[in-house]
C-alpha positions as CSV (number, residue, x, y, z in Angstrom):
1,M,-17.1,-2.4,-18.2
2,R,-16.8,-5.2,-15.6
3,K,-13.3,-6.6,-15.2
4,E,-12.3,-10.0,-13.8
5,R,-8.9,-8.9,-12.5
6,L,-7.3,-5.9,-11.0
7,D,-5.3,-4.0,-13.6
8,G,-2.8,-1.1,-13.3
9,V,-5.4,1.6,-13.3
10,G,-7.5,-0.2,-10.7
11,L,-4.4,-0.8,-8.4
12,A,-3.4,2.9,-8.6
13,A,-6.9,4.0,-7.9
14,L,-7.3,1.7,-4.9
15,I,-4.0,2.9,-3.4
16,A,-5.0,6.5,-4.0
17,V,-8.4,6.0,-2.4
18,T,-7.2,4.2,0.6
19,L,-4.5,6.8,1.2
20,L,-7.0,9.6,0.9
21,L,-9.3,7.9,3.4
22,A,-6.4,7.8,5.8
23,V,-5.6,11.5,5.1
24,N,-9.3,12.1,5.8
25,Q,-9.0,10.9,9.3
26,I,-6.0,13.1,9.9
27,V,-8.1,16.1,8.6
28,V,-11.0,15.2,10.9
29,K,-8.8,15.2,13.9
30,E,-7.3,18.5,12.9
31,V,-10.6,20.2,12.2
32,N,-12.0,18.9,15.5
33,R,-9.6,21.4,17.2
34,G,-11.7,24.2,15.7
35,L,-15.2,22.8,15.3
36,Q,-17.1,20.5,17.7
37,P,-17.0,17.0,16.0
38,V,-20.7,16.3,15.6
39,F,-21.3,19.9,14.3
40,F,-18.4,19.4,11.9
41,A,-19.9,16.1,10.7
42,G,-23.3,17.8,10.2
43,L,-21.8,20.7,8.2
44,R,-19.9,18.2,6.1
45,S,-23.0,16.3,5.2
46,A,-24.9,19.5,4.5
47,L,-22.2,20.7,2.1
48,A,-21.9,17.3,0.5
49,V,-25.5,17.3,-0.5
50,V,-24.7,20.0,-3.0
51,F,-21.7,18.1,-4.4
52,V,-23.5,14.8,-4.7
53,Y,-26.6,16.5,-6.2
54,G,-24.3,18.1,-8.8
55,W,-22.8,14.7,-9.6
56,L,-26.2,13.0,-10.0
57,R,-27.3,15.8,-12.4
58,Y,-24.0,15.6,-14.3
59,R,-24.3,11.9,-14.8
60,G,-28.0,12.0,-15.6
61,L,-28.8,9.9,-12.5
62,W,-31.2,12.3,-10.7
63,G,-34.2,10.1,-11.8
64,R,-33.0,7.4,-9.3
65,I,-34.0,9.6,-6.4
66,R,-37.6,8.5,-5.9
67,L,-40.1,9.4,-3.3
68,A,-41.0,5.7,-3.0
69,D,-37.5,5.2,-1.5
70,L,-38.2,7.7,1.3
71,G,-38.6,5.1,4.0
72,P,-35.3,3.2,3.5
73,G,-33.7,6.5,2.6
74,L,-34.6,7.9,6.1
75,L,-33.3,4.7,7.7
76,I,-30.0,4.6,5.9
77,G,-29.5,8.3,6.4
78,A,-30.1,8.0,10.2
79,V,-27.6,5.1,10.4
80,F,-25.1,7.0,8.4
81,A,-25.5,9.9,10.8
82,A,-24.8,7.6,13.8
83,E,-21.7,6.2,12.0
84,F,-20.0,9.5,11.5
85,L,-21.1,10.9,14.8
86,C,-19.3,8.0,16.4
87,L,-16.2,8.2,14.1
88,F,-15.7,12.0,14.5
89,M,-16.1,11.7,18.3
90,A,-13.6,8.8,18.3
91,L,-11.1,10.8,16.4
92,D,-11.6,13.6,18.9
93,L,-11.0,11.3,21.9
94,T,-8.4,8.8,20.9
95,A,-5.4,8.4,18.5
96,V,-6.0,8.3,14.8
97,G,-4.3,4.9,14.4
98,R,-6.3,3.2,17.1
99,A,-9.6,4.7,15.9
100,S,-8.8,3.6,12.3
101,V,-7.9,0.0,13.2
102,I,-11.1,-0.4,15.2
103,F,-13.3,1.4,12.7
104,Y,-12.0,-0.7,9.8
105,S,-13.1,-3.9,11.5
106,M,-16.4,-3.1,9.7
107,P,-16.2,-6.2,7.4
108,L,-16.3,-8.4,10.5
109,W,-19.6,-7.0,11.6
110,L,-21.1,-6.9,8.1
111,A,-20.1,-10.6,7.6
112,V,-21.9,-11.6,10.8
113,A,-25.1,-9.6,9.8
114,A,-25.0,-11.0,6.3
115,H,-24.7,-14.6,7.6
116,F,-28.1,-14.3,9.2
117,W,-30.0,-12.0,6.9
118,L,-28.6,-11.9,3.4
119,P,-28.9,-14.8,0.9
120,N,-25.7,-16.7,-0.2
121,E,-23.6,-15.0,2.5
122,R,-23.0,-17.9,4.9
123,I,-19.9,-17.9,7.0
124,T,-17.6,-20.7,5.8
125,L,-14.7,-22.2,7.7
126,K,-12.2,-19.8,6.0
127,R,-14.4,-16.8,6.6
128,G,-14.9,-17.9,10.2
129,I,-11.1,-17.9,10.7
130,G,-11.0,-14.4,9.2
131,L,-13.8,-13.2,11.5
132,A,-11.9,-14.6,14.5
133,L,-8.6,-12.8,13.4
134,A,-10.4,-9.5,12.8
135,F,-12.2,-9.8,16.2
136,L,-8.9,-10.5,17.9
137,G,-7.3,-7.6,16.3
138,T,-10.1,-5.2,17.2
139,A,-10.1,-6.4,20.8
140,W,-6.4,-6.1,21.0
141,A,-6.5,-2.5,19.8
142,I,-9.1,-1.6,22.4
143,L,-7.4,-3.4,25.3
144,S,-3.8,-2.4,24.5
145,K,-2.4,0.6,26.3
146,S,-0.7,3.5,24.5
147,P,2.7,4.3,25.9
148,S,2.2,8.0,25.3
149,G,-1.2,8.2,27.0
150,Q,-3.1,8.7,23.7
151,A,-5.6,5.9,24.3
152,S,-9.1,6.5,25.4
153,L,-11.6,3.7,26.1
154,T,-14.5,6.0,25.4
155,G,-12.9,7.0,22.0
156,D,-12.3,3.3,21.2
157,I,-15.9,2.5,22.0
158,F,-17.1,5.3,19.7
159,A,-14.8,3.9,16.9
160,L,-16.4,0.4,17.4
161,A,-19.9,1.9,17.3
162,G,-18.9,3.7,14.1
163,A,-17.8,0.4,12.6
164,W,-21.2,-1.0,13.5
165,G,-22.9,2.0,11.8
166,W,-20.8,1.6,8.7
167,A,-21.7,-2.1,8.5
168,G,-25.3,-1.0,9.0
169,T,-25.3,1.3,6.0
170,A,-23.7,-1.4,3.9
171,F,-26.3,-3.9,5.0
172,L,-29.2,-1.6,4.4
173,A,-27.9,-0.7,0.9
174,R,-28.1,-4.4,0.0
175,K,-31.1,-5.5,2.0
176,T,-33.6,-2.7,1.2
177,R,-35.1,-1.5,-2.1
178,L,-32.3,1.1,-2.3
179,R,-30.1,-1.6,-3.9
180,E,-32.1,-0.9,-7.1
181,A,-31.4,2.8,-6.9
182,G,-27.6,2.4,-7.2
183,P,-24.7,3.6,-5.0
184,E,-24.8,7.3,-6.0
185,A,-28.5,7.6,-5.0
186,Q,-27.8,5.7,-1.7
187,L,-25.0,8.2,-0.9
188,F,-27.4,11.1,-1.7
189,W,-29.9,9.8,0.8
190,M,-27.2,9.3,3.4
191,V,-25.9,12.9,3.3
192,L,-29.4,14.4,2.8
193,I,-30.8,12.8,6.0
194,S,-27.7,12.8,8.1
195,A,-27.1,16.6,7.8
196,P,-30.1,17.7,9.8
197,V,-29.8,14.8,12.2
198,L,-26.2,15.6,13.1
199,L,-26.8,19.4,13.2
200,L,-29.7,18.9,15.6
201,A,-27.8,16.5,17.8
202,S,-24.6,18.7,17.9
203,P,-25.6,21.1,20.7
204,F,-25.7,18.1,23.1
205,F,-22.0,17.5,22.6
206,G,-20.7,20.9,23.8
207,P,-20.0,24.3,22.2
208,L,-20.2,24.2,18.5
209,I,-17.1,26.4,17.9
210,R,-13.8,25.7,19.6
211,D,-10.7,27.5,18.2
212,V,-11.6,27.7,14.5
213,Q,-9.0,28.8,12.0
214,P,-9.5,29.8,8.3
215,M,-7.8,26.6,7.2
216,H,-10.4,24.5,9.1
217,W,-13.1,25.9,6.6
218,V,-10.9,24.9,3.7
219,W,-10.6,21.3,5.2
220,L,-14.4,21.3,5.5
221,V,-14.9,21.9,1.8
222,F,-12.2,19.3,1.1
223,Q,-14.1,16.8,3.2
224,A,-17.4,17.4,1.5
225,G,-16.1,17.8,-2.1
226,V,-13.1,15.5,-2.3
227,I,-13.8,12.8,0.3
228,V,-17.6,12.4,0.2
229,A,-18.4,13.3,-3.4
230,G,-15.0,12.2,-4.8
231,V,-13.4,9.4,-2.8
232,F,-16.7,7.7,-1.7
233,I,-18.0,7.7,-5.3
234,S,-14.7,6.5,-6.6
235,W,-14.8,3.6,-4.1
236,L,-18.3,2.7,-5.3
237,W,-17.1,2.9,-8.9
238,L,-14.2,0.5,-8.1
239,L,-16.7,-1.9,-6.6
240,S,-18.8,-1.8,-9.8
241,V,-15.8,-2.5,-12.1
242,Y,-13.5,-4.8,-10.3
243,P,-14.1,-8.0,-8.2
244,T,-15.8,-7.0,-4.9
245,S,-13.6,-9.2,-2.8
246,T,-10.4,-7.7,-4.3
247,V,-11.5,-4.1,-3.7
248,A,-12.8,-4.9,-0.2
249,S,-9.5,-6.5,0.8
250,F,-7.6,-3.3,0.0
251,S,-9.5,-1.6,2.8
252,F,-6.9,-2.8,5.3
253,L,-4.4,-0.3,3.8
254,T,-6.3,2.6,5.3
255,P,-5.6,1.9,9.0
256,L,-2.0,1.1,8.2
257,F,-1.7,4.5,6.4
258,A,-3.5,6.2,9.3
259,I,-1.1,4.7,11.8
260,I,1.9,6.0,9.9
261,L,0.4,9.5,9.2
262,G,-0.7,9.8,12.9
263,Y,2.9,9.0,13.9
264,F,4.4,11.7,11.7
265,I,1.8,14.4,12.0
266,F,0.5,14.1,15.6
267,D,3.4,12.2,17.1
268,E,1.2,9.3,18.0
269,A,2.8,6.2,19.5
270,L,3.8,3.6,16.9
271,S,3.5,0.7,19.3
272,F,4.1,-2.9,18.4
273,G,0.7,-3.9,19.9
274,L,-1.2,-1.5,17.7
275,M,0.7,-2.7,14.5
276,L,0.0,-6.3,15.5
277,A,-3.7,-5.5,16.0
278,A,-3.8,-3.9,12.6
279,G,-2.2,-7.0,11.1
280,F,-4.8,-9.3,12.6
281,V,-7.6,-7.1,11.3
282,A,-6.0,-6.9,7.9
283,A,-5.6,-10.7,7.7
284,G,-9.1,-11.2,8.9
285,I,-10.6,-8.9,6.3
286,I,-8.6,-10.6,3.5
287,L,-9.9,-14.1,4.6
288,I,-13.5,-12.8,4.9
289,N,-13.5,-11.3,1.4
290,R,-11.4,-13.8,-0.4
291,R,-13.4,-16.3,-2.6
């Protein structure tokens, strides 16, 4: 049932989802020590196919997977593959906090695309100010130096490209005929197509196995079952129940959580510049999504 305002259940669910998305980035950086990032992303998508398929069957939604959607399904799956290739590579090359701040600039790029190609999504003065703040925060995060040497321009660029990929999947989900299939079917196409694309691309990024430990396989299952089939679907459910602008504005919590977790777990620098960049991105996202 659609609700006009965020209630206690929705607030708790949003905080849990954004925290888990931050934990997810910590997990990715950890597993990258044992598995090559692109190979890891491909394995995650392949395993997630099973979990998402089970969810579709359980909810009686399998009929939404139609052969007629193959064209847009291939397209959104390929963009999804590019998104996570870039994100996983970014988390391998740069600090979690930096990658997260840049990656979560996605609403900025989606708003720009929507202004030109989606109906009723014009950039108003308030949204324009939000775009400027988010862009400033993203640029600040990329250009700022980390005092502990954890910054990587290549990693930052991968994170930015990942944000573009994320915006691309969101744009395609609204622009193509997949909008009629529903979010669960869209997610199924994403993982189904991205799995072979990522696995075929992975040999070009170095040895597939690094220093893999048993716990890394546990984290792989966690990624596929809890993050992709659990958190992603929960996020889509929240969007279907609560106001879209309210749900979207909570996305700024994830990079803030990621900065804090990166500081405690990987001893990443908690610099004033990075926190300020996160603040600009957060303020921009709120203005972009606020009605």
